[in-house]
All heavy atoms as a GROMACS GRO file, in nm:
protein
  597
    1MET      N    1   6.689  38.642  12.940
    1MET     CA    2   6.582  38.609  13.014
    1MET      C    3   6.540  38.460  12.994
    1MET      O    4   6.549  38.410  12.883
    1MET     CB    5   6.457  38.692  12.984
    1MET     CG    6   6.460  38.828  13.017
    1MET     SD    7   6.303  38.900  12.983
    1MET     CE    8   6.328  39.066  13.035
    2SER      N    9   6.502  38.394  13.096
    2SER     CA   10   6.473  38.254  13.083
    2SER      C   11   6.317  38.237  13.079
    2SER      O   12   6.243  38.308  13.145
    2SER     CB   13   6.518  38.182  13.214
    2SER     OG   14   6.462  38.052  13.221
    3LEU      N   15   6.276  38.140  12.991
    3LEU     CA   16   6.129  38.123  12.981
    3LEU      C   17   6.078  38.052  13.106
    3LEU      O   18   5.960  38.052  13.126
    3LEU     CB   19   6.104  38.023  12.862
    3LEU     CG   20   6.122  38.087  12.724
    3LEU    CD1   21   6.109  37.974  12.620
    3LEU    CD2   22   6.032  38.200  12.705
    4LEU      N   23   6.163  38.001  13.192
    4LEU     CA   24   6.114  37.934  13.316
    4LEU      C   25   6.114  38.029  13.430
    4LEU      O   26   6.082  37.982  13.543
    4LEU     CB   27   6.203  37.806  13.337
    4LEU     CG   28   6.214  37.705  13.228
    4LEU    CD1   29   6.302  37.590  13.266
    4LEU    CD2   30   6.072  37.657  13.199
    5ASN      N   31   6.152  38.147  13.413
    5ASN     CA   32   6.152  38.247  13.521
    5ASN      C   33   6.013  38.278  13.563
    5ASN      O   34   5.932  38.331  13.487
    5ASN     CB   35   6.220  38.369  13.480
    5ASN     CG   36   6.242  38.475  13.595
    5ASN    OD1   37   6.166  38.472  13.683
    5ASN    ND2   38   6.344  38.554  13.583
    6PRO      N   39   5.961  38.245  13.684
    6PRO     CA   40   5.829  38.262  13.729
    6PRO      C   41   5.781  38.411  13.722
    6PRO      O   42   5.666  38.435  13.698
    6PRO     CB   43   5.815  38.211  13.869
    6PRO     CG   44   5.944  38.138  13.893
    6PRO     CD   45   6.046  38.180  13.793
    7SER      N   46   5.880  38.503  13.729
    7SER     CA   47   5.839  38.644  13.729
    7SER      C   48   5.798  38.680  13.581
    7SER      O   49   5.730  38.780  13.563
    7SER     CB   50   5.948  38.732  13.773
    7SER     OG   51   6.066  38.717  13.696
    8ILE      N   52   5.844  38.599  13.482
    8ILE     CA   53   5.815  38.630  13.345
    8ILE      C   54   5.683  38.565  13.298
    8ILE      O   55   5.599  38.630  13.247
    8ILE     CB   56   5.929  38.587  13.245
    8ILE    CG1   57   6.049  38.667  13.282
    8ILE    CG2   58   5.884  38.611  13.104
    8ILE    CD1   59   6.180  38.618  13.207
    9ILE      N   60   5.673  38.437  13.324
    9ILE     CA   61   5.554  38.365  13.276
    9ILE      C   62   5.442  38.353  13.389
    9ILE      O   63   5.335  38.331  13.345
    9ILE     CB   64   5.586  38.235  13.218
    9ILE    CG1   65   5.650  38.137  13.333
    9ILE    CG2   66   5.687  38.238  13.102
    9ILE    CD1   67   5.668  37.995  13.288
   10GLY      N   68   5.475  38.370  13.511
   10GLY     CA   69   5.385  38.349  13.623
   10GLY      C   70   5.341  38.206  13.635
   10GLY      O   71   5.333  38.126  13.544
   11ALA      N   72   5.325  38.167  13.768
   11ALA     CA   73   5.294  38.027  13.789
   11ALA      C   74   5.165  37.983  13.730
   11ALA      O   75   5.153  37.867  13.688
   11ALA     CB   76   5.293  38.012  13.943
   12ALA      N   77   5.063  38.069  13.728
   12ALA     CA   78   4.932  38.029  13.672
   12ALA      C   79   4.945  38.011  13.520
   12ALA      O   80   4.853  37.940  13.461
   12ALA     CB   81   4.830  38.126  13.709
   13LYS      N   82   5.041  38.058  13.453
   13LYS     CA   83   5.046  38.056  13.305
   13LYS      C   84   5.145  37.948  13.260
   13LYS      O   85   5.144  37.921  13.135
   13LYS     CB   86   5.100  38.199  13.254
   13LYS     CG   87   5.004  38.309  13.282
   13LYS     CD   88   5.054  38.434  13.230
   13LYS     CE   89   4.971  38.555  13.261
   13LYS     NZ   90   5.028  38.681  13.223
   14PHE      N   91   5.207  37.878  13.347
   14PHE     CA   92   5.299  37.775  13.308
   14PHE      C   93   5.230  37.656  13.237
   14PHE      O   94   5.123  37.621  13.287
   14PHE     CB   95   5.381  37.722  13.424
   14PHE     CG   96   5.476  37.615  13.388
   14PHE    CD1   97   5.596  37.637  13.326
   14PHE    CD2   98   5.436  37.478  13.414
   14PHE    CE1   99   5.681  37.526  13.290
   14PHE    CE2  100   5.521  37.375  13.379
   14PHE     CZ  101   5.640  37.401  13.313
   15SER      N  102   5.288  37.608  13.137
   15SER     CA  103   5.231  37.488  13.068
   15SER      C  104   5.349  37.417  13.002
   15SER      O  105   5.448  37.467  12.969
   15SER     CB  106   5.129  37.525  12.966
   15SER     OG  107   5.178  37.596  12.860
   16PRO      N  108   5.338  37.279  12.987
   16PRO     CA  109   5.441  37.198  12.937
   16PRO      C  110   5.504  37.247  12.807
   16PRO      O  111   5.619  37.231  12.786
   16PRO     CB  112   5.391  37.064  12.928
   16PRO     CG  113   5.277  37.069  13.031
   16PRO     CD  114   5.222  37.199  13.021
   17PRO      N  115   5.420  37.296  12.705
   17PRO     CA  116   5.482  37.335  12.574
   17PRO      C  117   5.583  37.441  12.590
   17PRO      O  118   5.667  37.454  12.498
   17PRO     CB  119   5.358  37.386  12.503
   17PRO     CG  120   5.245  37.319  12.564
   17PRO     CD  121   5.275  37.309  12.706
   18VAL      N  122   5.603  37.505  12.700
   18VAL     CA  123   5.707  37.603  12.720
   18VAL      C  124   5.847  37.543  12.727
   18VAL      O  125   5.944  37.606  12.684
   18VAL     CB  126   5.686  37.690  12.846
   18VAL    CG1  127   5.800  37.781  12.878
   18VAL    CG2  128   5.553  37.762  12.845
   19LEU      N  129   5.848  37.414  12.769
   19LEU     CA  130   5.980  37.347  12.774
   19LEU      C  131   6.011  37.272  12.646
   19LEU      O  132   5.937  37.180  12.612
   19LEU     CB  133   5.976  37.252  12.891
   19LEU     CG  134   5.942  37.314  13.025
   19LEU    CD1  135   5.925  37.198  13.131
   19LEU    CD2  136   6.062  37.404  13.070
   20PRO      N  137   6.118  37.302  12.578
   20PRO     CA  138   6.152  37.231  12.462
   20PRO      C  139   6.191  37.087  12.486
   20PRO      O  140   6.255  37.061  12.589
   20PRO     CB  141   6.266  37.303  12.395
   20PRO     CG  142   6.327  37.383  12.512
   20PRO     CD  143   6.211  37.408  12.608
   21ASN      N  144   6.156  36.996  12.399
   21ASN     CA  145   6.193  36.852  12.412
   21ASN      C  146   6.139  36.783  12.544
   21ASN      O  147   6.200  36.686  12.591
   21ASN     CB  148   6.340  36.831  12.411
   21ASN     CG  149   6.398  36.882  12.281
   21ASN    OD1  150   6.339  36.868  12.173
   21ASN    ND2  151   6.509  36.964  12.283
   22LEU      N  152   6.030  36.831  12.604
   22LEU     CA  153   5.976  36.772  12.720
   22LEU      C  154   5.926  36.631  12.685
   22LEU      O  155   5.844  36.615  12.596
   22LEU     CB  156   5.858  36.858  12.779
   22LEU     CG  157   5.801  36.814  12.902
   22LEU    CD1  158   5.894  36.819  13.018
   22LEU    CD2  159   5.676  36.893  12.937
   23ALA      N  160   5.965  36.528  12.760
   23ALA     CA  161   5.927  36.390  12.731
   23ALA      C  162   5.791  36.368  12.797
   23ALA      O  163   5.705  36.300  12.738
   23ALA     CB  164   6.033  36.297  12.778
   24TRP      N  165   5.777  36.403  12.923
   24TRP     CA  166   5.651  36.376  13.002
   24TRP      C  167   5.650  36.476  13.113
   24TRP      O  168   5.744  36.537  13.159
   24TRP     CB  169   5.649  36.239  13.052
   24TRP     CG  170   5.760  36.192  13.137
   24TRP    CD1  171   5.775  36.217  13.266
   24TRP    CD2  172   5.876  36.114  13.106
   24TRP    NE1  173   5.893  36.173  13.313
   24TRP    CE2  174   5.961  36.102  13.214
   24TRP    CE3  175   5.913  36.056  12.979
   24TRP    CZ2  176   6.078  36.030  13.212
   24TRP    CZ3  177   6.040  35.991  12.984
   24TRP    CH2  178   6.114  35.984  13.093
   25TRP      N  179   5.526  36.486  13.176
   25TRP     CA  180   5.500  36.573  13.295
   25TRP      C  181   5.389  36.524  13.372
   25TRP      O  182   5.281  36.512  13.318
   25TRP     CB  183   5.470  36.723  13.240
   25TRP     CG  184   5.459  36.827  13.356
   25TRP    CD1  185   5.515  36.816  13.475
   25TRP    CD2  186   5.376  36.929  13.357
   25TRP    NE1  187   5.482  36.928  13.551
   25TRP    CE2  188   5.388  36.996  13.486
   25TRP    CE3  189   5.278  36.983  13.274
   25TRP    CZ2  190   5.318  37.104  13.525
   25TRP    CZ3  191   5.208  37.103  13.301
   25TRP    CH2  192   5.229  37.158  13.425
   26PHE      N  193   5.419  36.487  13.495
   26PHE     CA  194   5.311  36.432  13.584
   26PHE      C  195   5.298  36.539  13.696
   26PHE      O  196   5.382  36.557  13.779
   26PHE     CB  197   5.352  36.298  13.642
   26PHE     CG  198   5.369  36.202  13.525
   26PHE    CD1  199   5.501  36.160  13.470
   26PHE    CD2  200   5.260  36.146  13.469
   26PHE    CE1  201   5.520  36.079  13.370
   26PHE    CE2  202   5.278  36.053  13.358
   26PHE     CZ  203   5.406  36.024  13.314
   27LYS      N  204   5.188  36.607  13.690
   27LYS     CA  205   5.161  36.723  13.784
   27LYS      C  206   5.090  36.674  13.897
   27LYS      O  207   5.000  36.582  13.901
   27LYS     CB  208   5.070  36.822  13.706
   27LYS     CG  209   5.044  36.943  13.777
   27LYS     CD  210   4.956  37.043  13.693
   27LYS     CE  211   4.927  37.169  13.771
   27LYS     NZ  212   4.840  37.256  13.693
   28PHE      N  213   5.126  36.721  14.018
   28PHE     CA  214   5.068  36.686  14.141
   28PHE      C  215   4.920  36.695  14.138
   28PHE      O  216   4.858  36.799  14.108
   28PHE     CB  217   5.122  36.784  14.252
   28PHE     CG  218   5.061  36.758  14.388
   28PHE    CD1  219   5.092  36.652  14.464
   28PHE    CD2  220   4.969  36.853  14.438
   28PHE    CE1  221   5.024  36.636  14.592
   28PHE    CE2  222   4.900  36.831  14.558
   28PHE     CZ  223   4.934  36.723  14.641
   29ASN      N  224   4.855  36.591  14.182
   29ASN     CA  225   4.706  36.590  14.198
   29ASN      C  226   4.627  36.620  14.074
   29ASN      O  227   4.516  36.671  14.083
   29ASN     CB  228   4.667  36.682  14.320
   29ASN     CG  229   4.538  36.624  14.382
   29ASN    OD1  230   4.498  36.511  14.375
   29ASN    ND2  231   4.473  36.713  14.460
   30THR      N  232   4.681  36.590  13.961
   30THR     CA  233   4.611  36.620  13.832
   30THR      C  234   4.625  36.499  13.736
   30THR      O  235   4.740  36.438  13.727
   30THR     CB  236   4.685  36.744  13.755
   30THR    OG1  237   4.679  36.860  13.844
   30THR    CG2  238   4.615  36.774  13.631
   31GLY      N  239   4.524  36.458  13.680
   31GLY     CA  240   4.524  36.344  13.588
   31GLY      C  241   4.534  36.211  13.657
   31GLY      O  242   4.575  36.108  13.588
   32ILE      N  243   4.499  36.203  13.778
   32ILE     CA  244   4.509  36.076  13.854
   32ILE      C  245   4.377  36.000  13.856
   32ILE      O  246   4.274  36.059  13.892
   32ILE     CB  247   4.558  36.099  13.991
   32ILE    CG1  248   4.704  36.164  13.991
   32ILE    CG2  249   4.562  35.969  14.078
   32ILE    CD1  250   4.752  36.207  14.122
   33THR      N  251   4.381  35.873  13.813
   33THR     CA  252   4.262  35.789  13.810
   33THR      C  253   4.284  35.681  13.923
   33THR      O  254   4.384  35.606  13.917
   33THR     CB  255   4.242  35.720  13.675
   33THR    OG1  256   4.236  35.827  13.584
   33THR    CG2  257   4.112  35.639  13.678
   34VAL      N  258   4.193  35.675  14.013
   34VAL     CA  259   4.195  35.574  14.124
   34VAL      C  260   4.098  35.476  14.102
   34VAL      O  261   3.974  35.507  14.082
   34VAL     CB  262   4.173  35.641  14.268
   34VAL    CG1  263   4.173  35.536  14.370
   34VAL    CG2  264   4.279  35.749  14.298
   35THR      N  265   4.144  35.344  14.098
   35THR     CA  266   4.052  35.230  14.078
   35THR      C  267   4.090  35.122  14.177
   35THR      O  268   4.203  35.096  14.192
   35THR     CB  269   4.070  35.174  13.925
   35THR    OG1  270   4.062  35.285  13.835
   35THR    CG2  271   3.967  35.066  13.892
   36GLY      N  272   3.986  35.071  14.239
   36GLY     CA  273   4.019  34.962  14.333
   36GLY      C  274   4.097  35.004  14.448
   36GLY      O  275   4.065  35.098  14.516
   37GLN      N  276   4.221  34.944  14.470
   37GLN     CA  277   4.307  34.977  14.582
   37GLN      C  278   4.393  35.099  14.562
   37GLN      O  279   4.466  35.138  14.651
   37GLN     CB  280   4.396  34.855  14.618
   37GLN     CG  281   4.311  34.740  14.662
   37GLN     CD  282   4.409  34.626  14.702
   37GLN    OE1  283   4.529  34.636  14.728
   37GLN    NE2  284   4.353  34.498  14.711
   38GLY      N  285   4.406  35.161  14.448
   38GLY     CA  286   4.492  35.264  14.427
   38GLY      C  287   4.486  35.332  14.291
   38GLY      O  288   4.397  35.317  14.218
   39VAL      N  289   4.599  35.394  14.255
   39VAL     CA  290   4.614  35.473  14.128
   39VAL      C  291   4.628  35.377  14.013
   39VAL      O  292   4.737  35.297  14.011
   39VAL     CB  293   4.728  35.573  14.139
   39VAL    CG1  294   4.749  35.648  14.002
   39VAL    CG2  295   4.704  35.674  14.247
   40SER      N  296   4.540  35.373  13.916
   40SER     CA  297   4.553  35.292  13.807
   40SER      C  298   4.616  35.360  13.687
   40SER      O  299   4.672  35.302  13.591
   40SER     CB  300   4.420  35.235  13.763
   40SER     OG  301   4.323  35.337  13.730
   41GLN      N  302   4.603  35.495  13.689
   41GLN     CA  303   4.663  35.573  13.573
   41GLN      C  304   4.694  35.709  13.626
   41GLN      O  305   4.618  35.775  13.702
   41GLN     CB  306   4.566  35.584  13.456
   41GLN     CG  307   4.625  35.672  13.342
   41GLN     CD  308   4.541  35.661  13.219
   41GLN    OE1  309   4.490  35.561  13.182
   41GLN    NE2  310   4.529  35.770  13.153
   42TRP      N  311   4.812  35.764  13.587
   42TRP     CA  312   4.845  35.907  13.606
   42TRP      C  313   4.874  35.964  13.472
   42TRP      O  314   4.976  35.914  13.401
   42TRP     CB  315   4.967  35.911  13.695
   42TRP     CG  316   4.997  36.043  13.759
   42TRP    CD1  317   4.937  36.169  13.725
   42TRP    CD2  318   5.085  36.076  13.864
   42TRP    NE1  319   4.987  36.266  13.804
   42TRP    CE2  320   5.080  36.211  13.889
   42TRP    CE3  321   5.173  35.994  13.940
   42TRP    CZ2  322   5.153  36.272  13.988
   42TRP    CZ3  323   5.244  36.056  14.036
   42TRP    CH2  324   5.233  36.191  14.064
   43THR      N  325   4.795  36.045  13.416
   43THR     CA  326   4.792  36.098  13.276
   43THR      C  327   4.905  36.199  13.263
   43THR      O  328   4.917  36.293  13.337
   43THR     CB  329   4.664  36.154  13.243
   43THR    OG1  330   4.554  36.060  13.264
   43THR    CG2  331   4.661  36.204  13.101
   44ASP      N  332   4.983  36.184  13.157
   44ASP     CA  333   5.096  36.269  13.119
   44ASP      C  334   5.036  36.400  13.075
   44ASP      O  335   4.950  36.410  12.985
   44ASP     CB  336   5.163  36.205  13.008
   44ASP     CG  337   5.279  36.285  12.939
   44ASP    OD1  338   5.312  36.389  13.001
   44ASP    OD2  339   5.326  36.253  12.828
   45GLN      N  340   5.073  36.510  13.139
   45GLN     CA  341   5.028  36.643  13.112
   45GLN      C  342   5.098  36.712  13.001
   45GLN      O  343   5.062  36.831  12.968
   45GLN     CB  344   5.026  36.726  13.238
   45GLN     CG  345   4.943  36.675  13.354
   45GLN     CD  346   4.808  36.664  13.330
   45GLN    OE1  347   4.738  36.754  13.291
   45GLN    NE2  348   4.751  36.536  13.334
   46SER      N  349   5.193  36.653  12.940
   46SER     CA  350   5.274  36.714  12.836
   46SER      C  351   5.207  36.693  12.694
   46SER      O  352   5.256  36.749  12.603
   46SER     CB  353   5.414  36.651  12.826
   46SER     OG  354   5.409  36.525  12.773
   47SER      N  355   5.092  36.629  12.685
   47SER     CA  356   5.030  36.594  12.555
   47SER      C  357   5.107  36.494  12.477
   47SER      O  358   5.078  36.471  12.356
   47SER     CB  359   5.008  36.716  12.475
   47SER     OG  360   4.921  36.815  12.546
   48ASN      N  361   5.207  36.431  12.538
   48ASN     CA  362   5.276  36.326  12.459
   48ASN      C  363   5.215  36.179  12.485
   48ASN      O  364   5.273  36.083  12.428
   48ASN     CB  365   5.425  36.320  12.498
   48ASN     CG  366   5.500  36.446  12.449
   48ASN    OD1  367   5.461  36.498  12.344
   48ASN    ND2  368   5.595  36.494  12.536
   49ALA      N  369   5.120  36.173  12.570
   49ALA     CA  370   5.044  36.046  12.591
   49ALA      C  371   5.128  35.936  12.648
   49ALA      O  372   5.121  35.820  12.619
   49ALA     CB  373   4.965  35.996  12.467
   50ARG      N  374   5.231  35.972  12.737
   50ARG     CA  375   5.312  35.879  12.797
   50ARG      C  376   5.268  35.856  12.940
   50ARG      O  377   5.336  35.896  13.037
   50ARG     CB  378   5.468  35.921  12.797
   50ARG     CG  379   5.520  35.925  12.655
   50ARG     CD  380   5.657  35.977  12.648
   50ARG     NE  381   5.709  35.971  12.511
   50ARG     CZ  382   5.794  36.051  12.463
   50ARG    NH1  383   5.842  36.151  12.533
   50ARG    NH2  384   5.833  36.038  12.340
   51ASN      N  385   5.148  35.803  12.951
   51ASN     CA  386   5.076  35.785  13.074
   51ASN      C  387   5.144  35.680  13.157
   51ASN      O  388   5.194  35.579  13.108
   51ASN     CB  389   4.934  35.752  13.063
   51ASN     CG  390   4.869  35.865  12.976
   51ASN    OD1  391   4.900  35.981  12.985
   51ASN    ND2  392   4.770  35.818  12.883
   52LEU      N  393   5.137  35.692  13.294
   52LEU     CA  394   5.181  35.586  13.384
   52LEU      C  395   5.055  35.497  13.413
   52LEU      O  396   4.949  35.543  13.450
   52LEU     CB  397   5.230  35.648  13.506
   52LEU     CG  398   5.356  35.738  13.500
   52LEU    CD1  399   5.396  35.800  13.632
   52LEU    CD2  400   5.472  35.655  13.441
   53LEU      N  401   5.071  35.364  13.403
   53LEU     CA  402   4.958  35.276  13.417
   53LEU      C  403   4.998  35.155  13.507
   53LEU      O  404   5.112  35.122  13.525
   53LEU     CB  405   4.917  35.212  13.278
   53LEU     CG  406   4.889  35.308  13.165
   53LEU    CD1  407   4.887  35.246  13.033
   53LEU    CD2  408   4.770  35.385  13.195
   54GLN      N  409   4.892  35.109  13.576
   54GLN     CA  410   4.908  34.984  13.658
   54GLN      C  411   4.775  34.909  13.652
   54GLN      O  412   4.674  34.944  13.702
   54GLN     CB  413   4.939  35.020  13.805
   54GLN     CG  414   4.958  34.904  13.894
   54GLN     CD  415   5.053  34.794  13.838
   54GLN    OE1  416   5.013  34.707  13.773
   54GLN    NE2  417   5.182  34.810  13.863
   55ALA      N  418   4.780  34.798  13.582
   55ALA     CA  419   4.670  34.704  13.563
   55ALA      C  420   4.644  34.616  13.678
   55ALA      O  421   4.520  34.574  13.702
   55ALA     CB  422   4.675  34.629  13.431
   56VAL      N  423   4.738  34.585  13.754
   56VAL     CA  424   4.721  34.486  13.871
   56VAL      C  425   4.684  34.562  13.996
   56VAL      O  426   4.758  34.647  14.046
   56VAL     CB  427   4.853  34.408  13.894
   56VAL    CG1  428   4.837  34.316  14.012
   56VAL    CG2  429   4.902  34.337  13.769
   57ASP      N  430   4.558  34.536  14.043
   57ASP     CA  431   4.508  34.616  14.155
   57ASP      C  432   4.597  34.606  14.278
   57ASP      O  433   4.616  34.715  14.351
   57ASP     CB  434   4.370  34.558  14.195
   57ASP     CG  435   4.293  34.649  14.283
   57ASP    OD1  436   4.304  34.767  14.269
   57ASP    OD2  437   4.225  34.596  14.374
   58GLY      N  438   4.654  34.498  14.304
   58GLY     CA  439   4.743  34.479  14.428
   58GLY      C  440   4.869  34.563  14.416
   58GLY      O  441   4.947  34.586  14.516
   59ASN      N  442   4.912  34.600  14.294
   59ASN     CA  443   5.032  34.674  14.276
   59ASN      C  444   5.012  34.828  14.265
   59ASN      O  445   5.112  34.901  14.236
   59ASN     CB  446   5.106  34.630  14.158
   59ASN     CG  447   5.160  34.492  14.173
   59ASN    OD1  448   5.172  34.438  14.283
   59ASN    ND2  449   5.203  34.422  14.066
   60ARG      N  450   4.887  34.876  14.274
   60ARG     CA  451   4.860  35.012  14.259
   60ARG      C  452   4.897  35.089  14.377
   60ARG      O  453   4.852  35.056  14.498
   60ARG     CB  454   4.708  35.036  14.220
   60ARG     CG  455   4.670  34.980  14.093
   60ARG     CD  456   4.527  34.995  14.064
   60ARG     NE  457   4.498  34.937  13.938
   60ARG     CZ  458   4.378  34.886  13.903
   60ARG    NH1  459   4.280  34.880  13.994
   60ARG    NH2  460   4.355  34.835  13.787
   61PRO      N  461   4.967  35.202  14.367
   61PRO     CA  462   5.003  35.280  14.489
   61PRO      C  463   4.877  35.366  14.531
   61PRO      O  464   4.795  35.407  14.454
   61PRO     CB  465   5.107  35.385  14.427
   61PRO     CG  466   5.081  35.387  14.284
   61PRO     CD  467   5.026  35.256  14.246
   62PRO      N  468   4.856  35.377  14.662
   62PRO     CA  469   4.744  35.449  14.708
   62PRO      C  470   4.762  35.602  14.692
   62PRO      O  471   4.870  35.653  14.707
   62PRO     CB  472   4.732  35.414  14.859
   62PRO     CG  473   4.875  35.379  14.891
   62PRO     CD  474   4.933  35.323  14.775
   63GLN      N  475   4.651  35.673  14.672
   63GLN     CA  476   4.650  35.821  14.674
   63GLN      C  477   4.607  35.869  14.814
   63GLN      O  478   4.499  35.824  14.854
   63GLN     CB  479   4.565  35.877  14.562
   63GLN     CG  480   4.579  36.029  14.555
   63GLN     CD  481   4.490  36.092  14.452
   63GLN    OE1  482   4.389  36.034  14.399
   63GLN    NE2  483   4.525  36.208  14.407
   64GLN      N  484   4.682  35.956  14.866
   64GLN     CA  485   4.652  36.006  15.000
   64GLN      C  486   4.542  36.120  14.989
   64GLN      O  487   4.521  36.171  14.881
   64GLN     CB  488   4.770  36.065  15.066
   64GLN     CG  489   4.889  35.963  15.077
   64GLN     CD  490   4.854  35.836  15.144
   64GLN    OE1  491   4.808  35.845  15.265
   64GLN    NE2  492   4.862  35.724  15.079
   65ALA      N  493   4.483  36.148  15.101
   65ALA     CA  494   4.373  36.257  15.102
   65ALA      C  495   4.428  36.388  15.052
   65ALA      O  496   4.340  36.463  14.993
   65ALA     CB  497   4.319  36.264  15.246
   66ASN      N  498   4.545  36.419  15.076
   66ASN     CA  499   4.606  36.545  15.025
   66ASN      C  500   4.653  36.547  14.880
   66ASN      O  501   4.702  36.649  14.826
   66ASN     CB  502   4.728  36.592  15.108
   66ASN     CG  503   4.843  36.505  15.106
   66ASN    OD1  504   4.838  36.405  15.031
   66ASN    ND2  505   4.947  36.538  15.165
   67GLY      N  506   4.630  36.431  14.814
   67GLY     CA  507   4.671  36.426  14.670
   67GLY      C  508   4.801  36.354  14.645
   67GLY      O  509   4.826  36.320  14.524
   68ASP      N  510   4.877  36.330  14.747
   68ASP     CA  511   5.002  36.261  14.724
   68ASP      C  512   4.978  36.115  14.676
   68ASP      O  513   4.884  36.044  14.709
   68ASP     CB  514   5.081  36.249  14.852
   68ASP     CG  515   5.137  36.375  14.911
   68ASP    OD1  516   5.151  36.466  14.823
   68ASP    OD2  517   5.185  36.381  15.017
   69VAL      N  518   5.067  36.061  14.586
   69VAL     CA  519   5.068  35.921  14.545
   69VAL      C  520   5.176  35.861  14.629
   69VAL      O  521   5.294  35.901  14.618
   69VAL     CB  522   5.092  35.906  14.394
   69VAL    CG1  523   5.102  35.760  14.354
   69VAL    CG2  524   4.980  35.979  14.314
   70ASN      N  525   5.136  35.761  14.707
   70ASN     CA  526   5.228  35.705  14.805
   70ASN      C  527   5.274  35.571  14.751
   70ASN      O  528   5.197  35.483  14.712
   70ASN     CB  529   5.156  35.678  14.934
   70ASN     CG  530   5.250  35.638  15.046
   70ASN    OD1  531   5.366  35.646  15.040
   70ASN    ND2  532   5.186  35.587  15.157
   71PHE      N  533   5.409  35.546  14.750
   71PHE     CA  534   5.470  35.421  14.705
   71PHE      C  535   5.529  35.357  14.830
   71PHE      O  536   5.650  35.365  14.858
   71PHE     CB  537   5.576  35.447  14.606
   71PHE     CG  538   5.522  35.498  14.476
   71PHE    CD1  539   5.515  35.640  14.457
   71PHE    CD2  540   5.482  35.419  14.369
   71PHE    CE1  541   5.459  35.691  14.344
   71PHE    CE2  542   5.422  35.472  14.255
   71PHE     CZ  543   5.417  35.613  14.240
   72PRO      N  544   5.448  35.296  14.927
   72PRO     CA  545   5.495  35.245  15.054
   72PRO      C  546   5.578  35.117  15.053
   72PRO      O  547   5.644  35.094  15.156
   72PRO     CB  548   5.368  35.228  15.129
   72PRO     CG  549   5.271  35.189  15.023
   72PRO     CD  550   5.309  35.267  14.901
   73GLY      N  551   5.586  35.035  14.950
   73GLY     CA  552   5.653  34.910  14.956
   73GLY      C  553   5.716  34.879  14.826
   73GLY      O  554   5.741  34.963  14.742
   74VAL      N  555   5.749  34.756  14.810
   74VAL     CA  556   5.817  34.703  14.688
   74VAL      C  557   5.727  34.666  14.572
   74VAL      O  558   5.774  34.654  14.454
   74VAL     CB  559   5.909  34.586  14.717
   74VAL    CG1  560   6.024  34.626  14.815
   74VAL    CG2  561   5.830  34.471  14.778
   75ASP      N  562   5.591  34.654  14.603
   75ASP     CA  563   5.502  34.608  14.495
   75ASP      C  564   5.430  34.720  14.430
   75ASP      O  565   5.366  34.695  14.335
   75ASP     CB  566   5.408  34.508  14.557
   75ASP     CG  567   5.473  34.384  14.605
   75ASP    OD1  568   5.579  34.354  14.550
   75ASP    OD2  569   5.414  34.311  14.684
   76GLU      N  570   5.435  34.842  14.487
   76GLU     CA  571   5.352  34.948  14.426
   76GLU      C  572   5.436  35.026  14.329
   76GLU      O  573   5.538  35.089  14.359
   76GLU     CB  574   5.310  35.044  14.538
   76GLU     CG  575   5.214  34.985  14.635
   76GLU     CD  576   5.275  34.905  14.748
   76GLU    OE1  577   5.401  34.904  14.767
   76GLU    OE2  578   5.198  34.850  14.825
   77PHE      N  579   5.385  35.029  14.200
   77PHE     CA  580   5.458  35.100  14.095
   77PHE      C  581   5.363  35.135  13.985
   77PHE      O  582   5.249  35.075  13.977
   77PHE     CB  583   5.576  35.025  14.049
   77PHE     CG  584   5.542  34.885  13.991
   77PHE    CD1  585   5.519  34.871  13.850
   77PHE    CD2  586   5.545  34.771  14.078
   77PHE    CE1  587   5.486  34.744  13.803
   77PHE    CE2  588   5.513  34.649  14.023
   77PHE     CZ  589   5.488  34.638  13.888
   78LEU      N  590   5.394  35.230  13.903
   78LEU     CA  591   5.315  35.270  13.778
   78LEU      C  592   5.402  35.246  13.656
   78LEU      O  593   5.519  35.262  13.664
   78LEU     CB  594   5.266  35.405  13.791
   78LEU     CG  595   5.173  35.435  13.897
   78LEU    CD1  596   5.144  35.590  13.914
   78LEU    CD2  597   5.028  35.366  13.877
   0.00000   0.00000   0.00000
């Protein structure tokens, strides 16, 4: 049996510690901080504190109304 089998752990019960050696986990629409023109931080959900950051306002990717983080050009990155 696999620990990642949804029928065993259930989608609502999944958490990063279930995965051995997980480096980082960026969950959709969770832990996102929007500042100025876009996303300034996306917090690592694995508890390893490997957050994605962007200090330059003009380089921040915008967050869409549905929660997507959009990287529309060459200057937007975290």
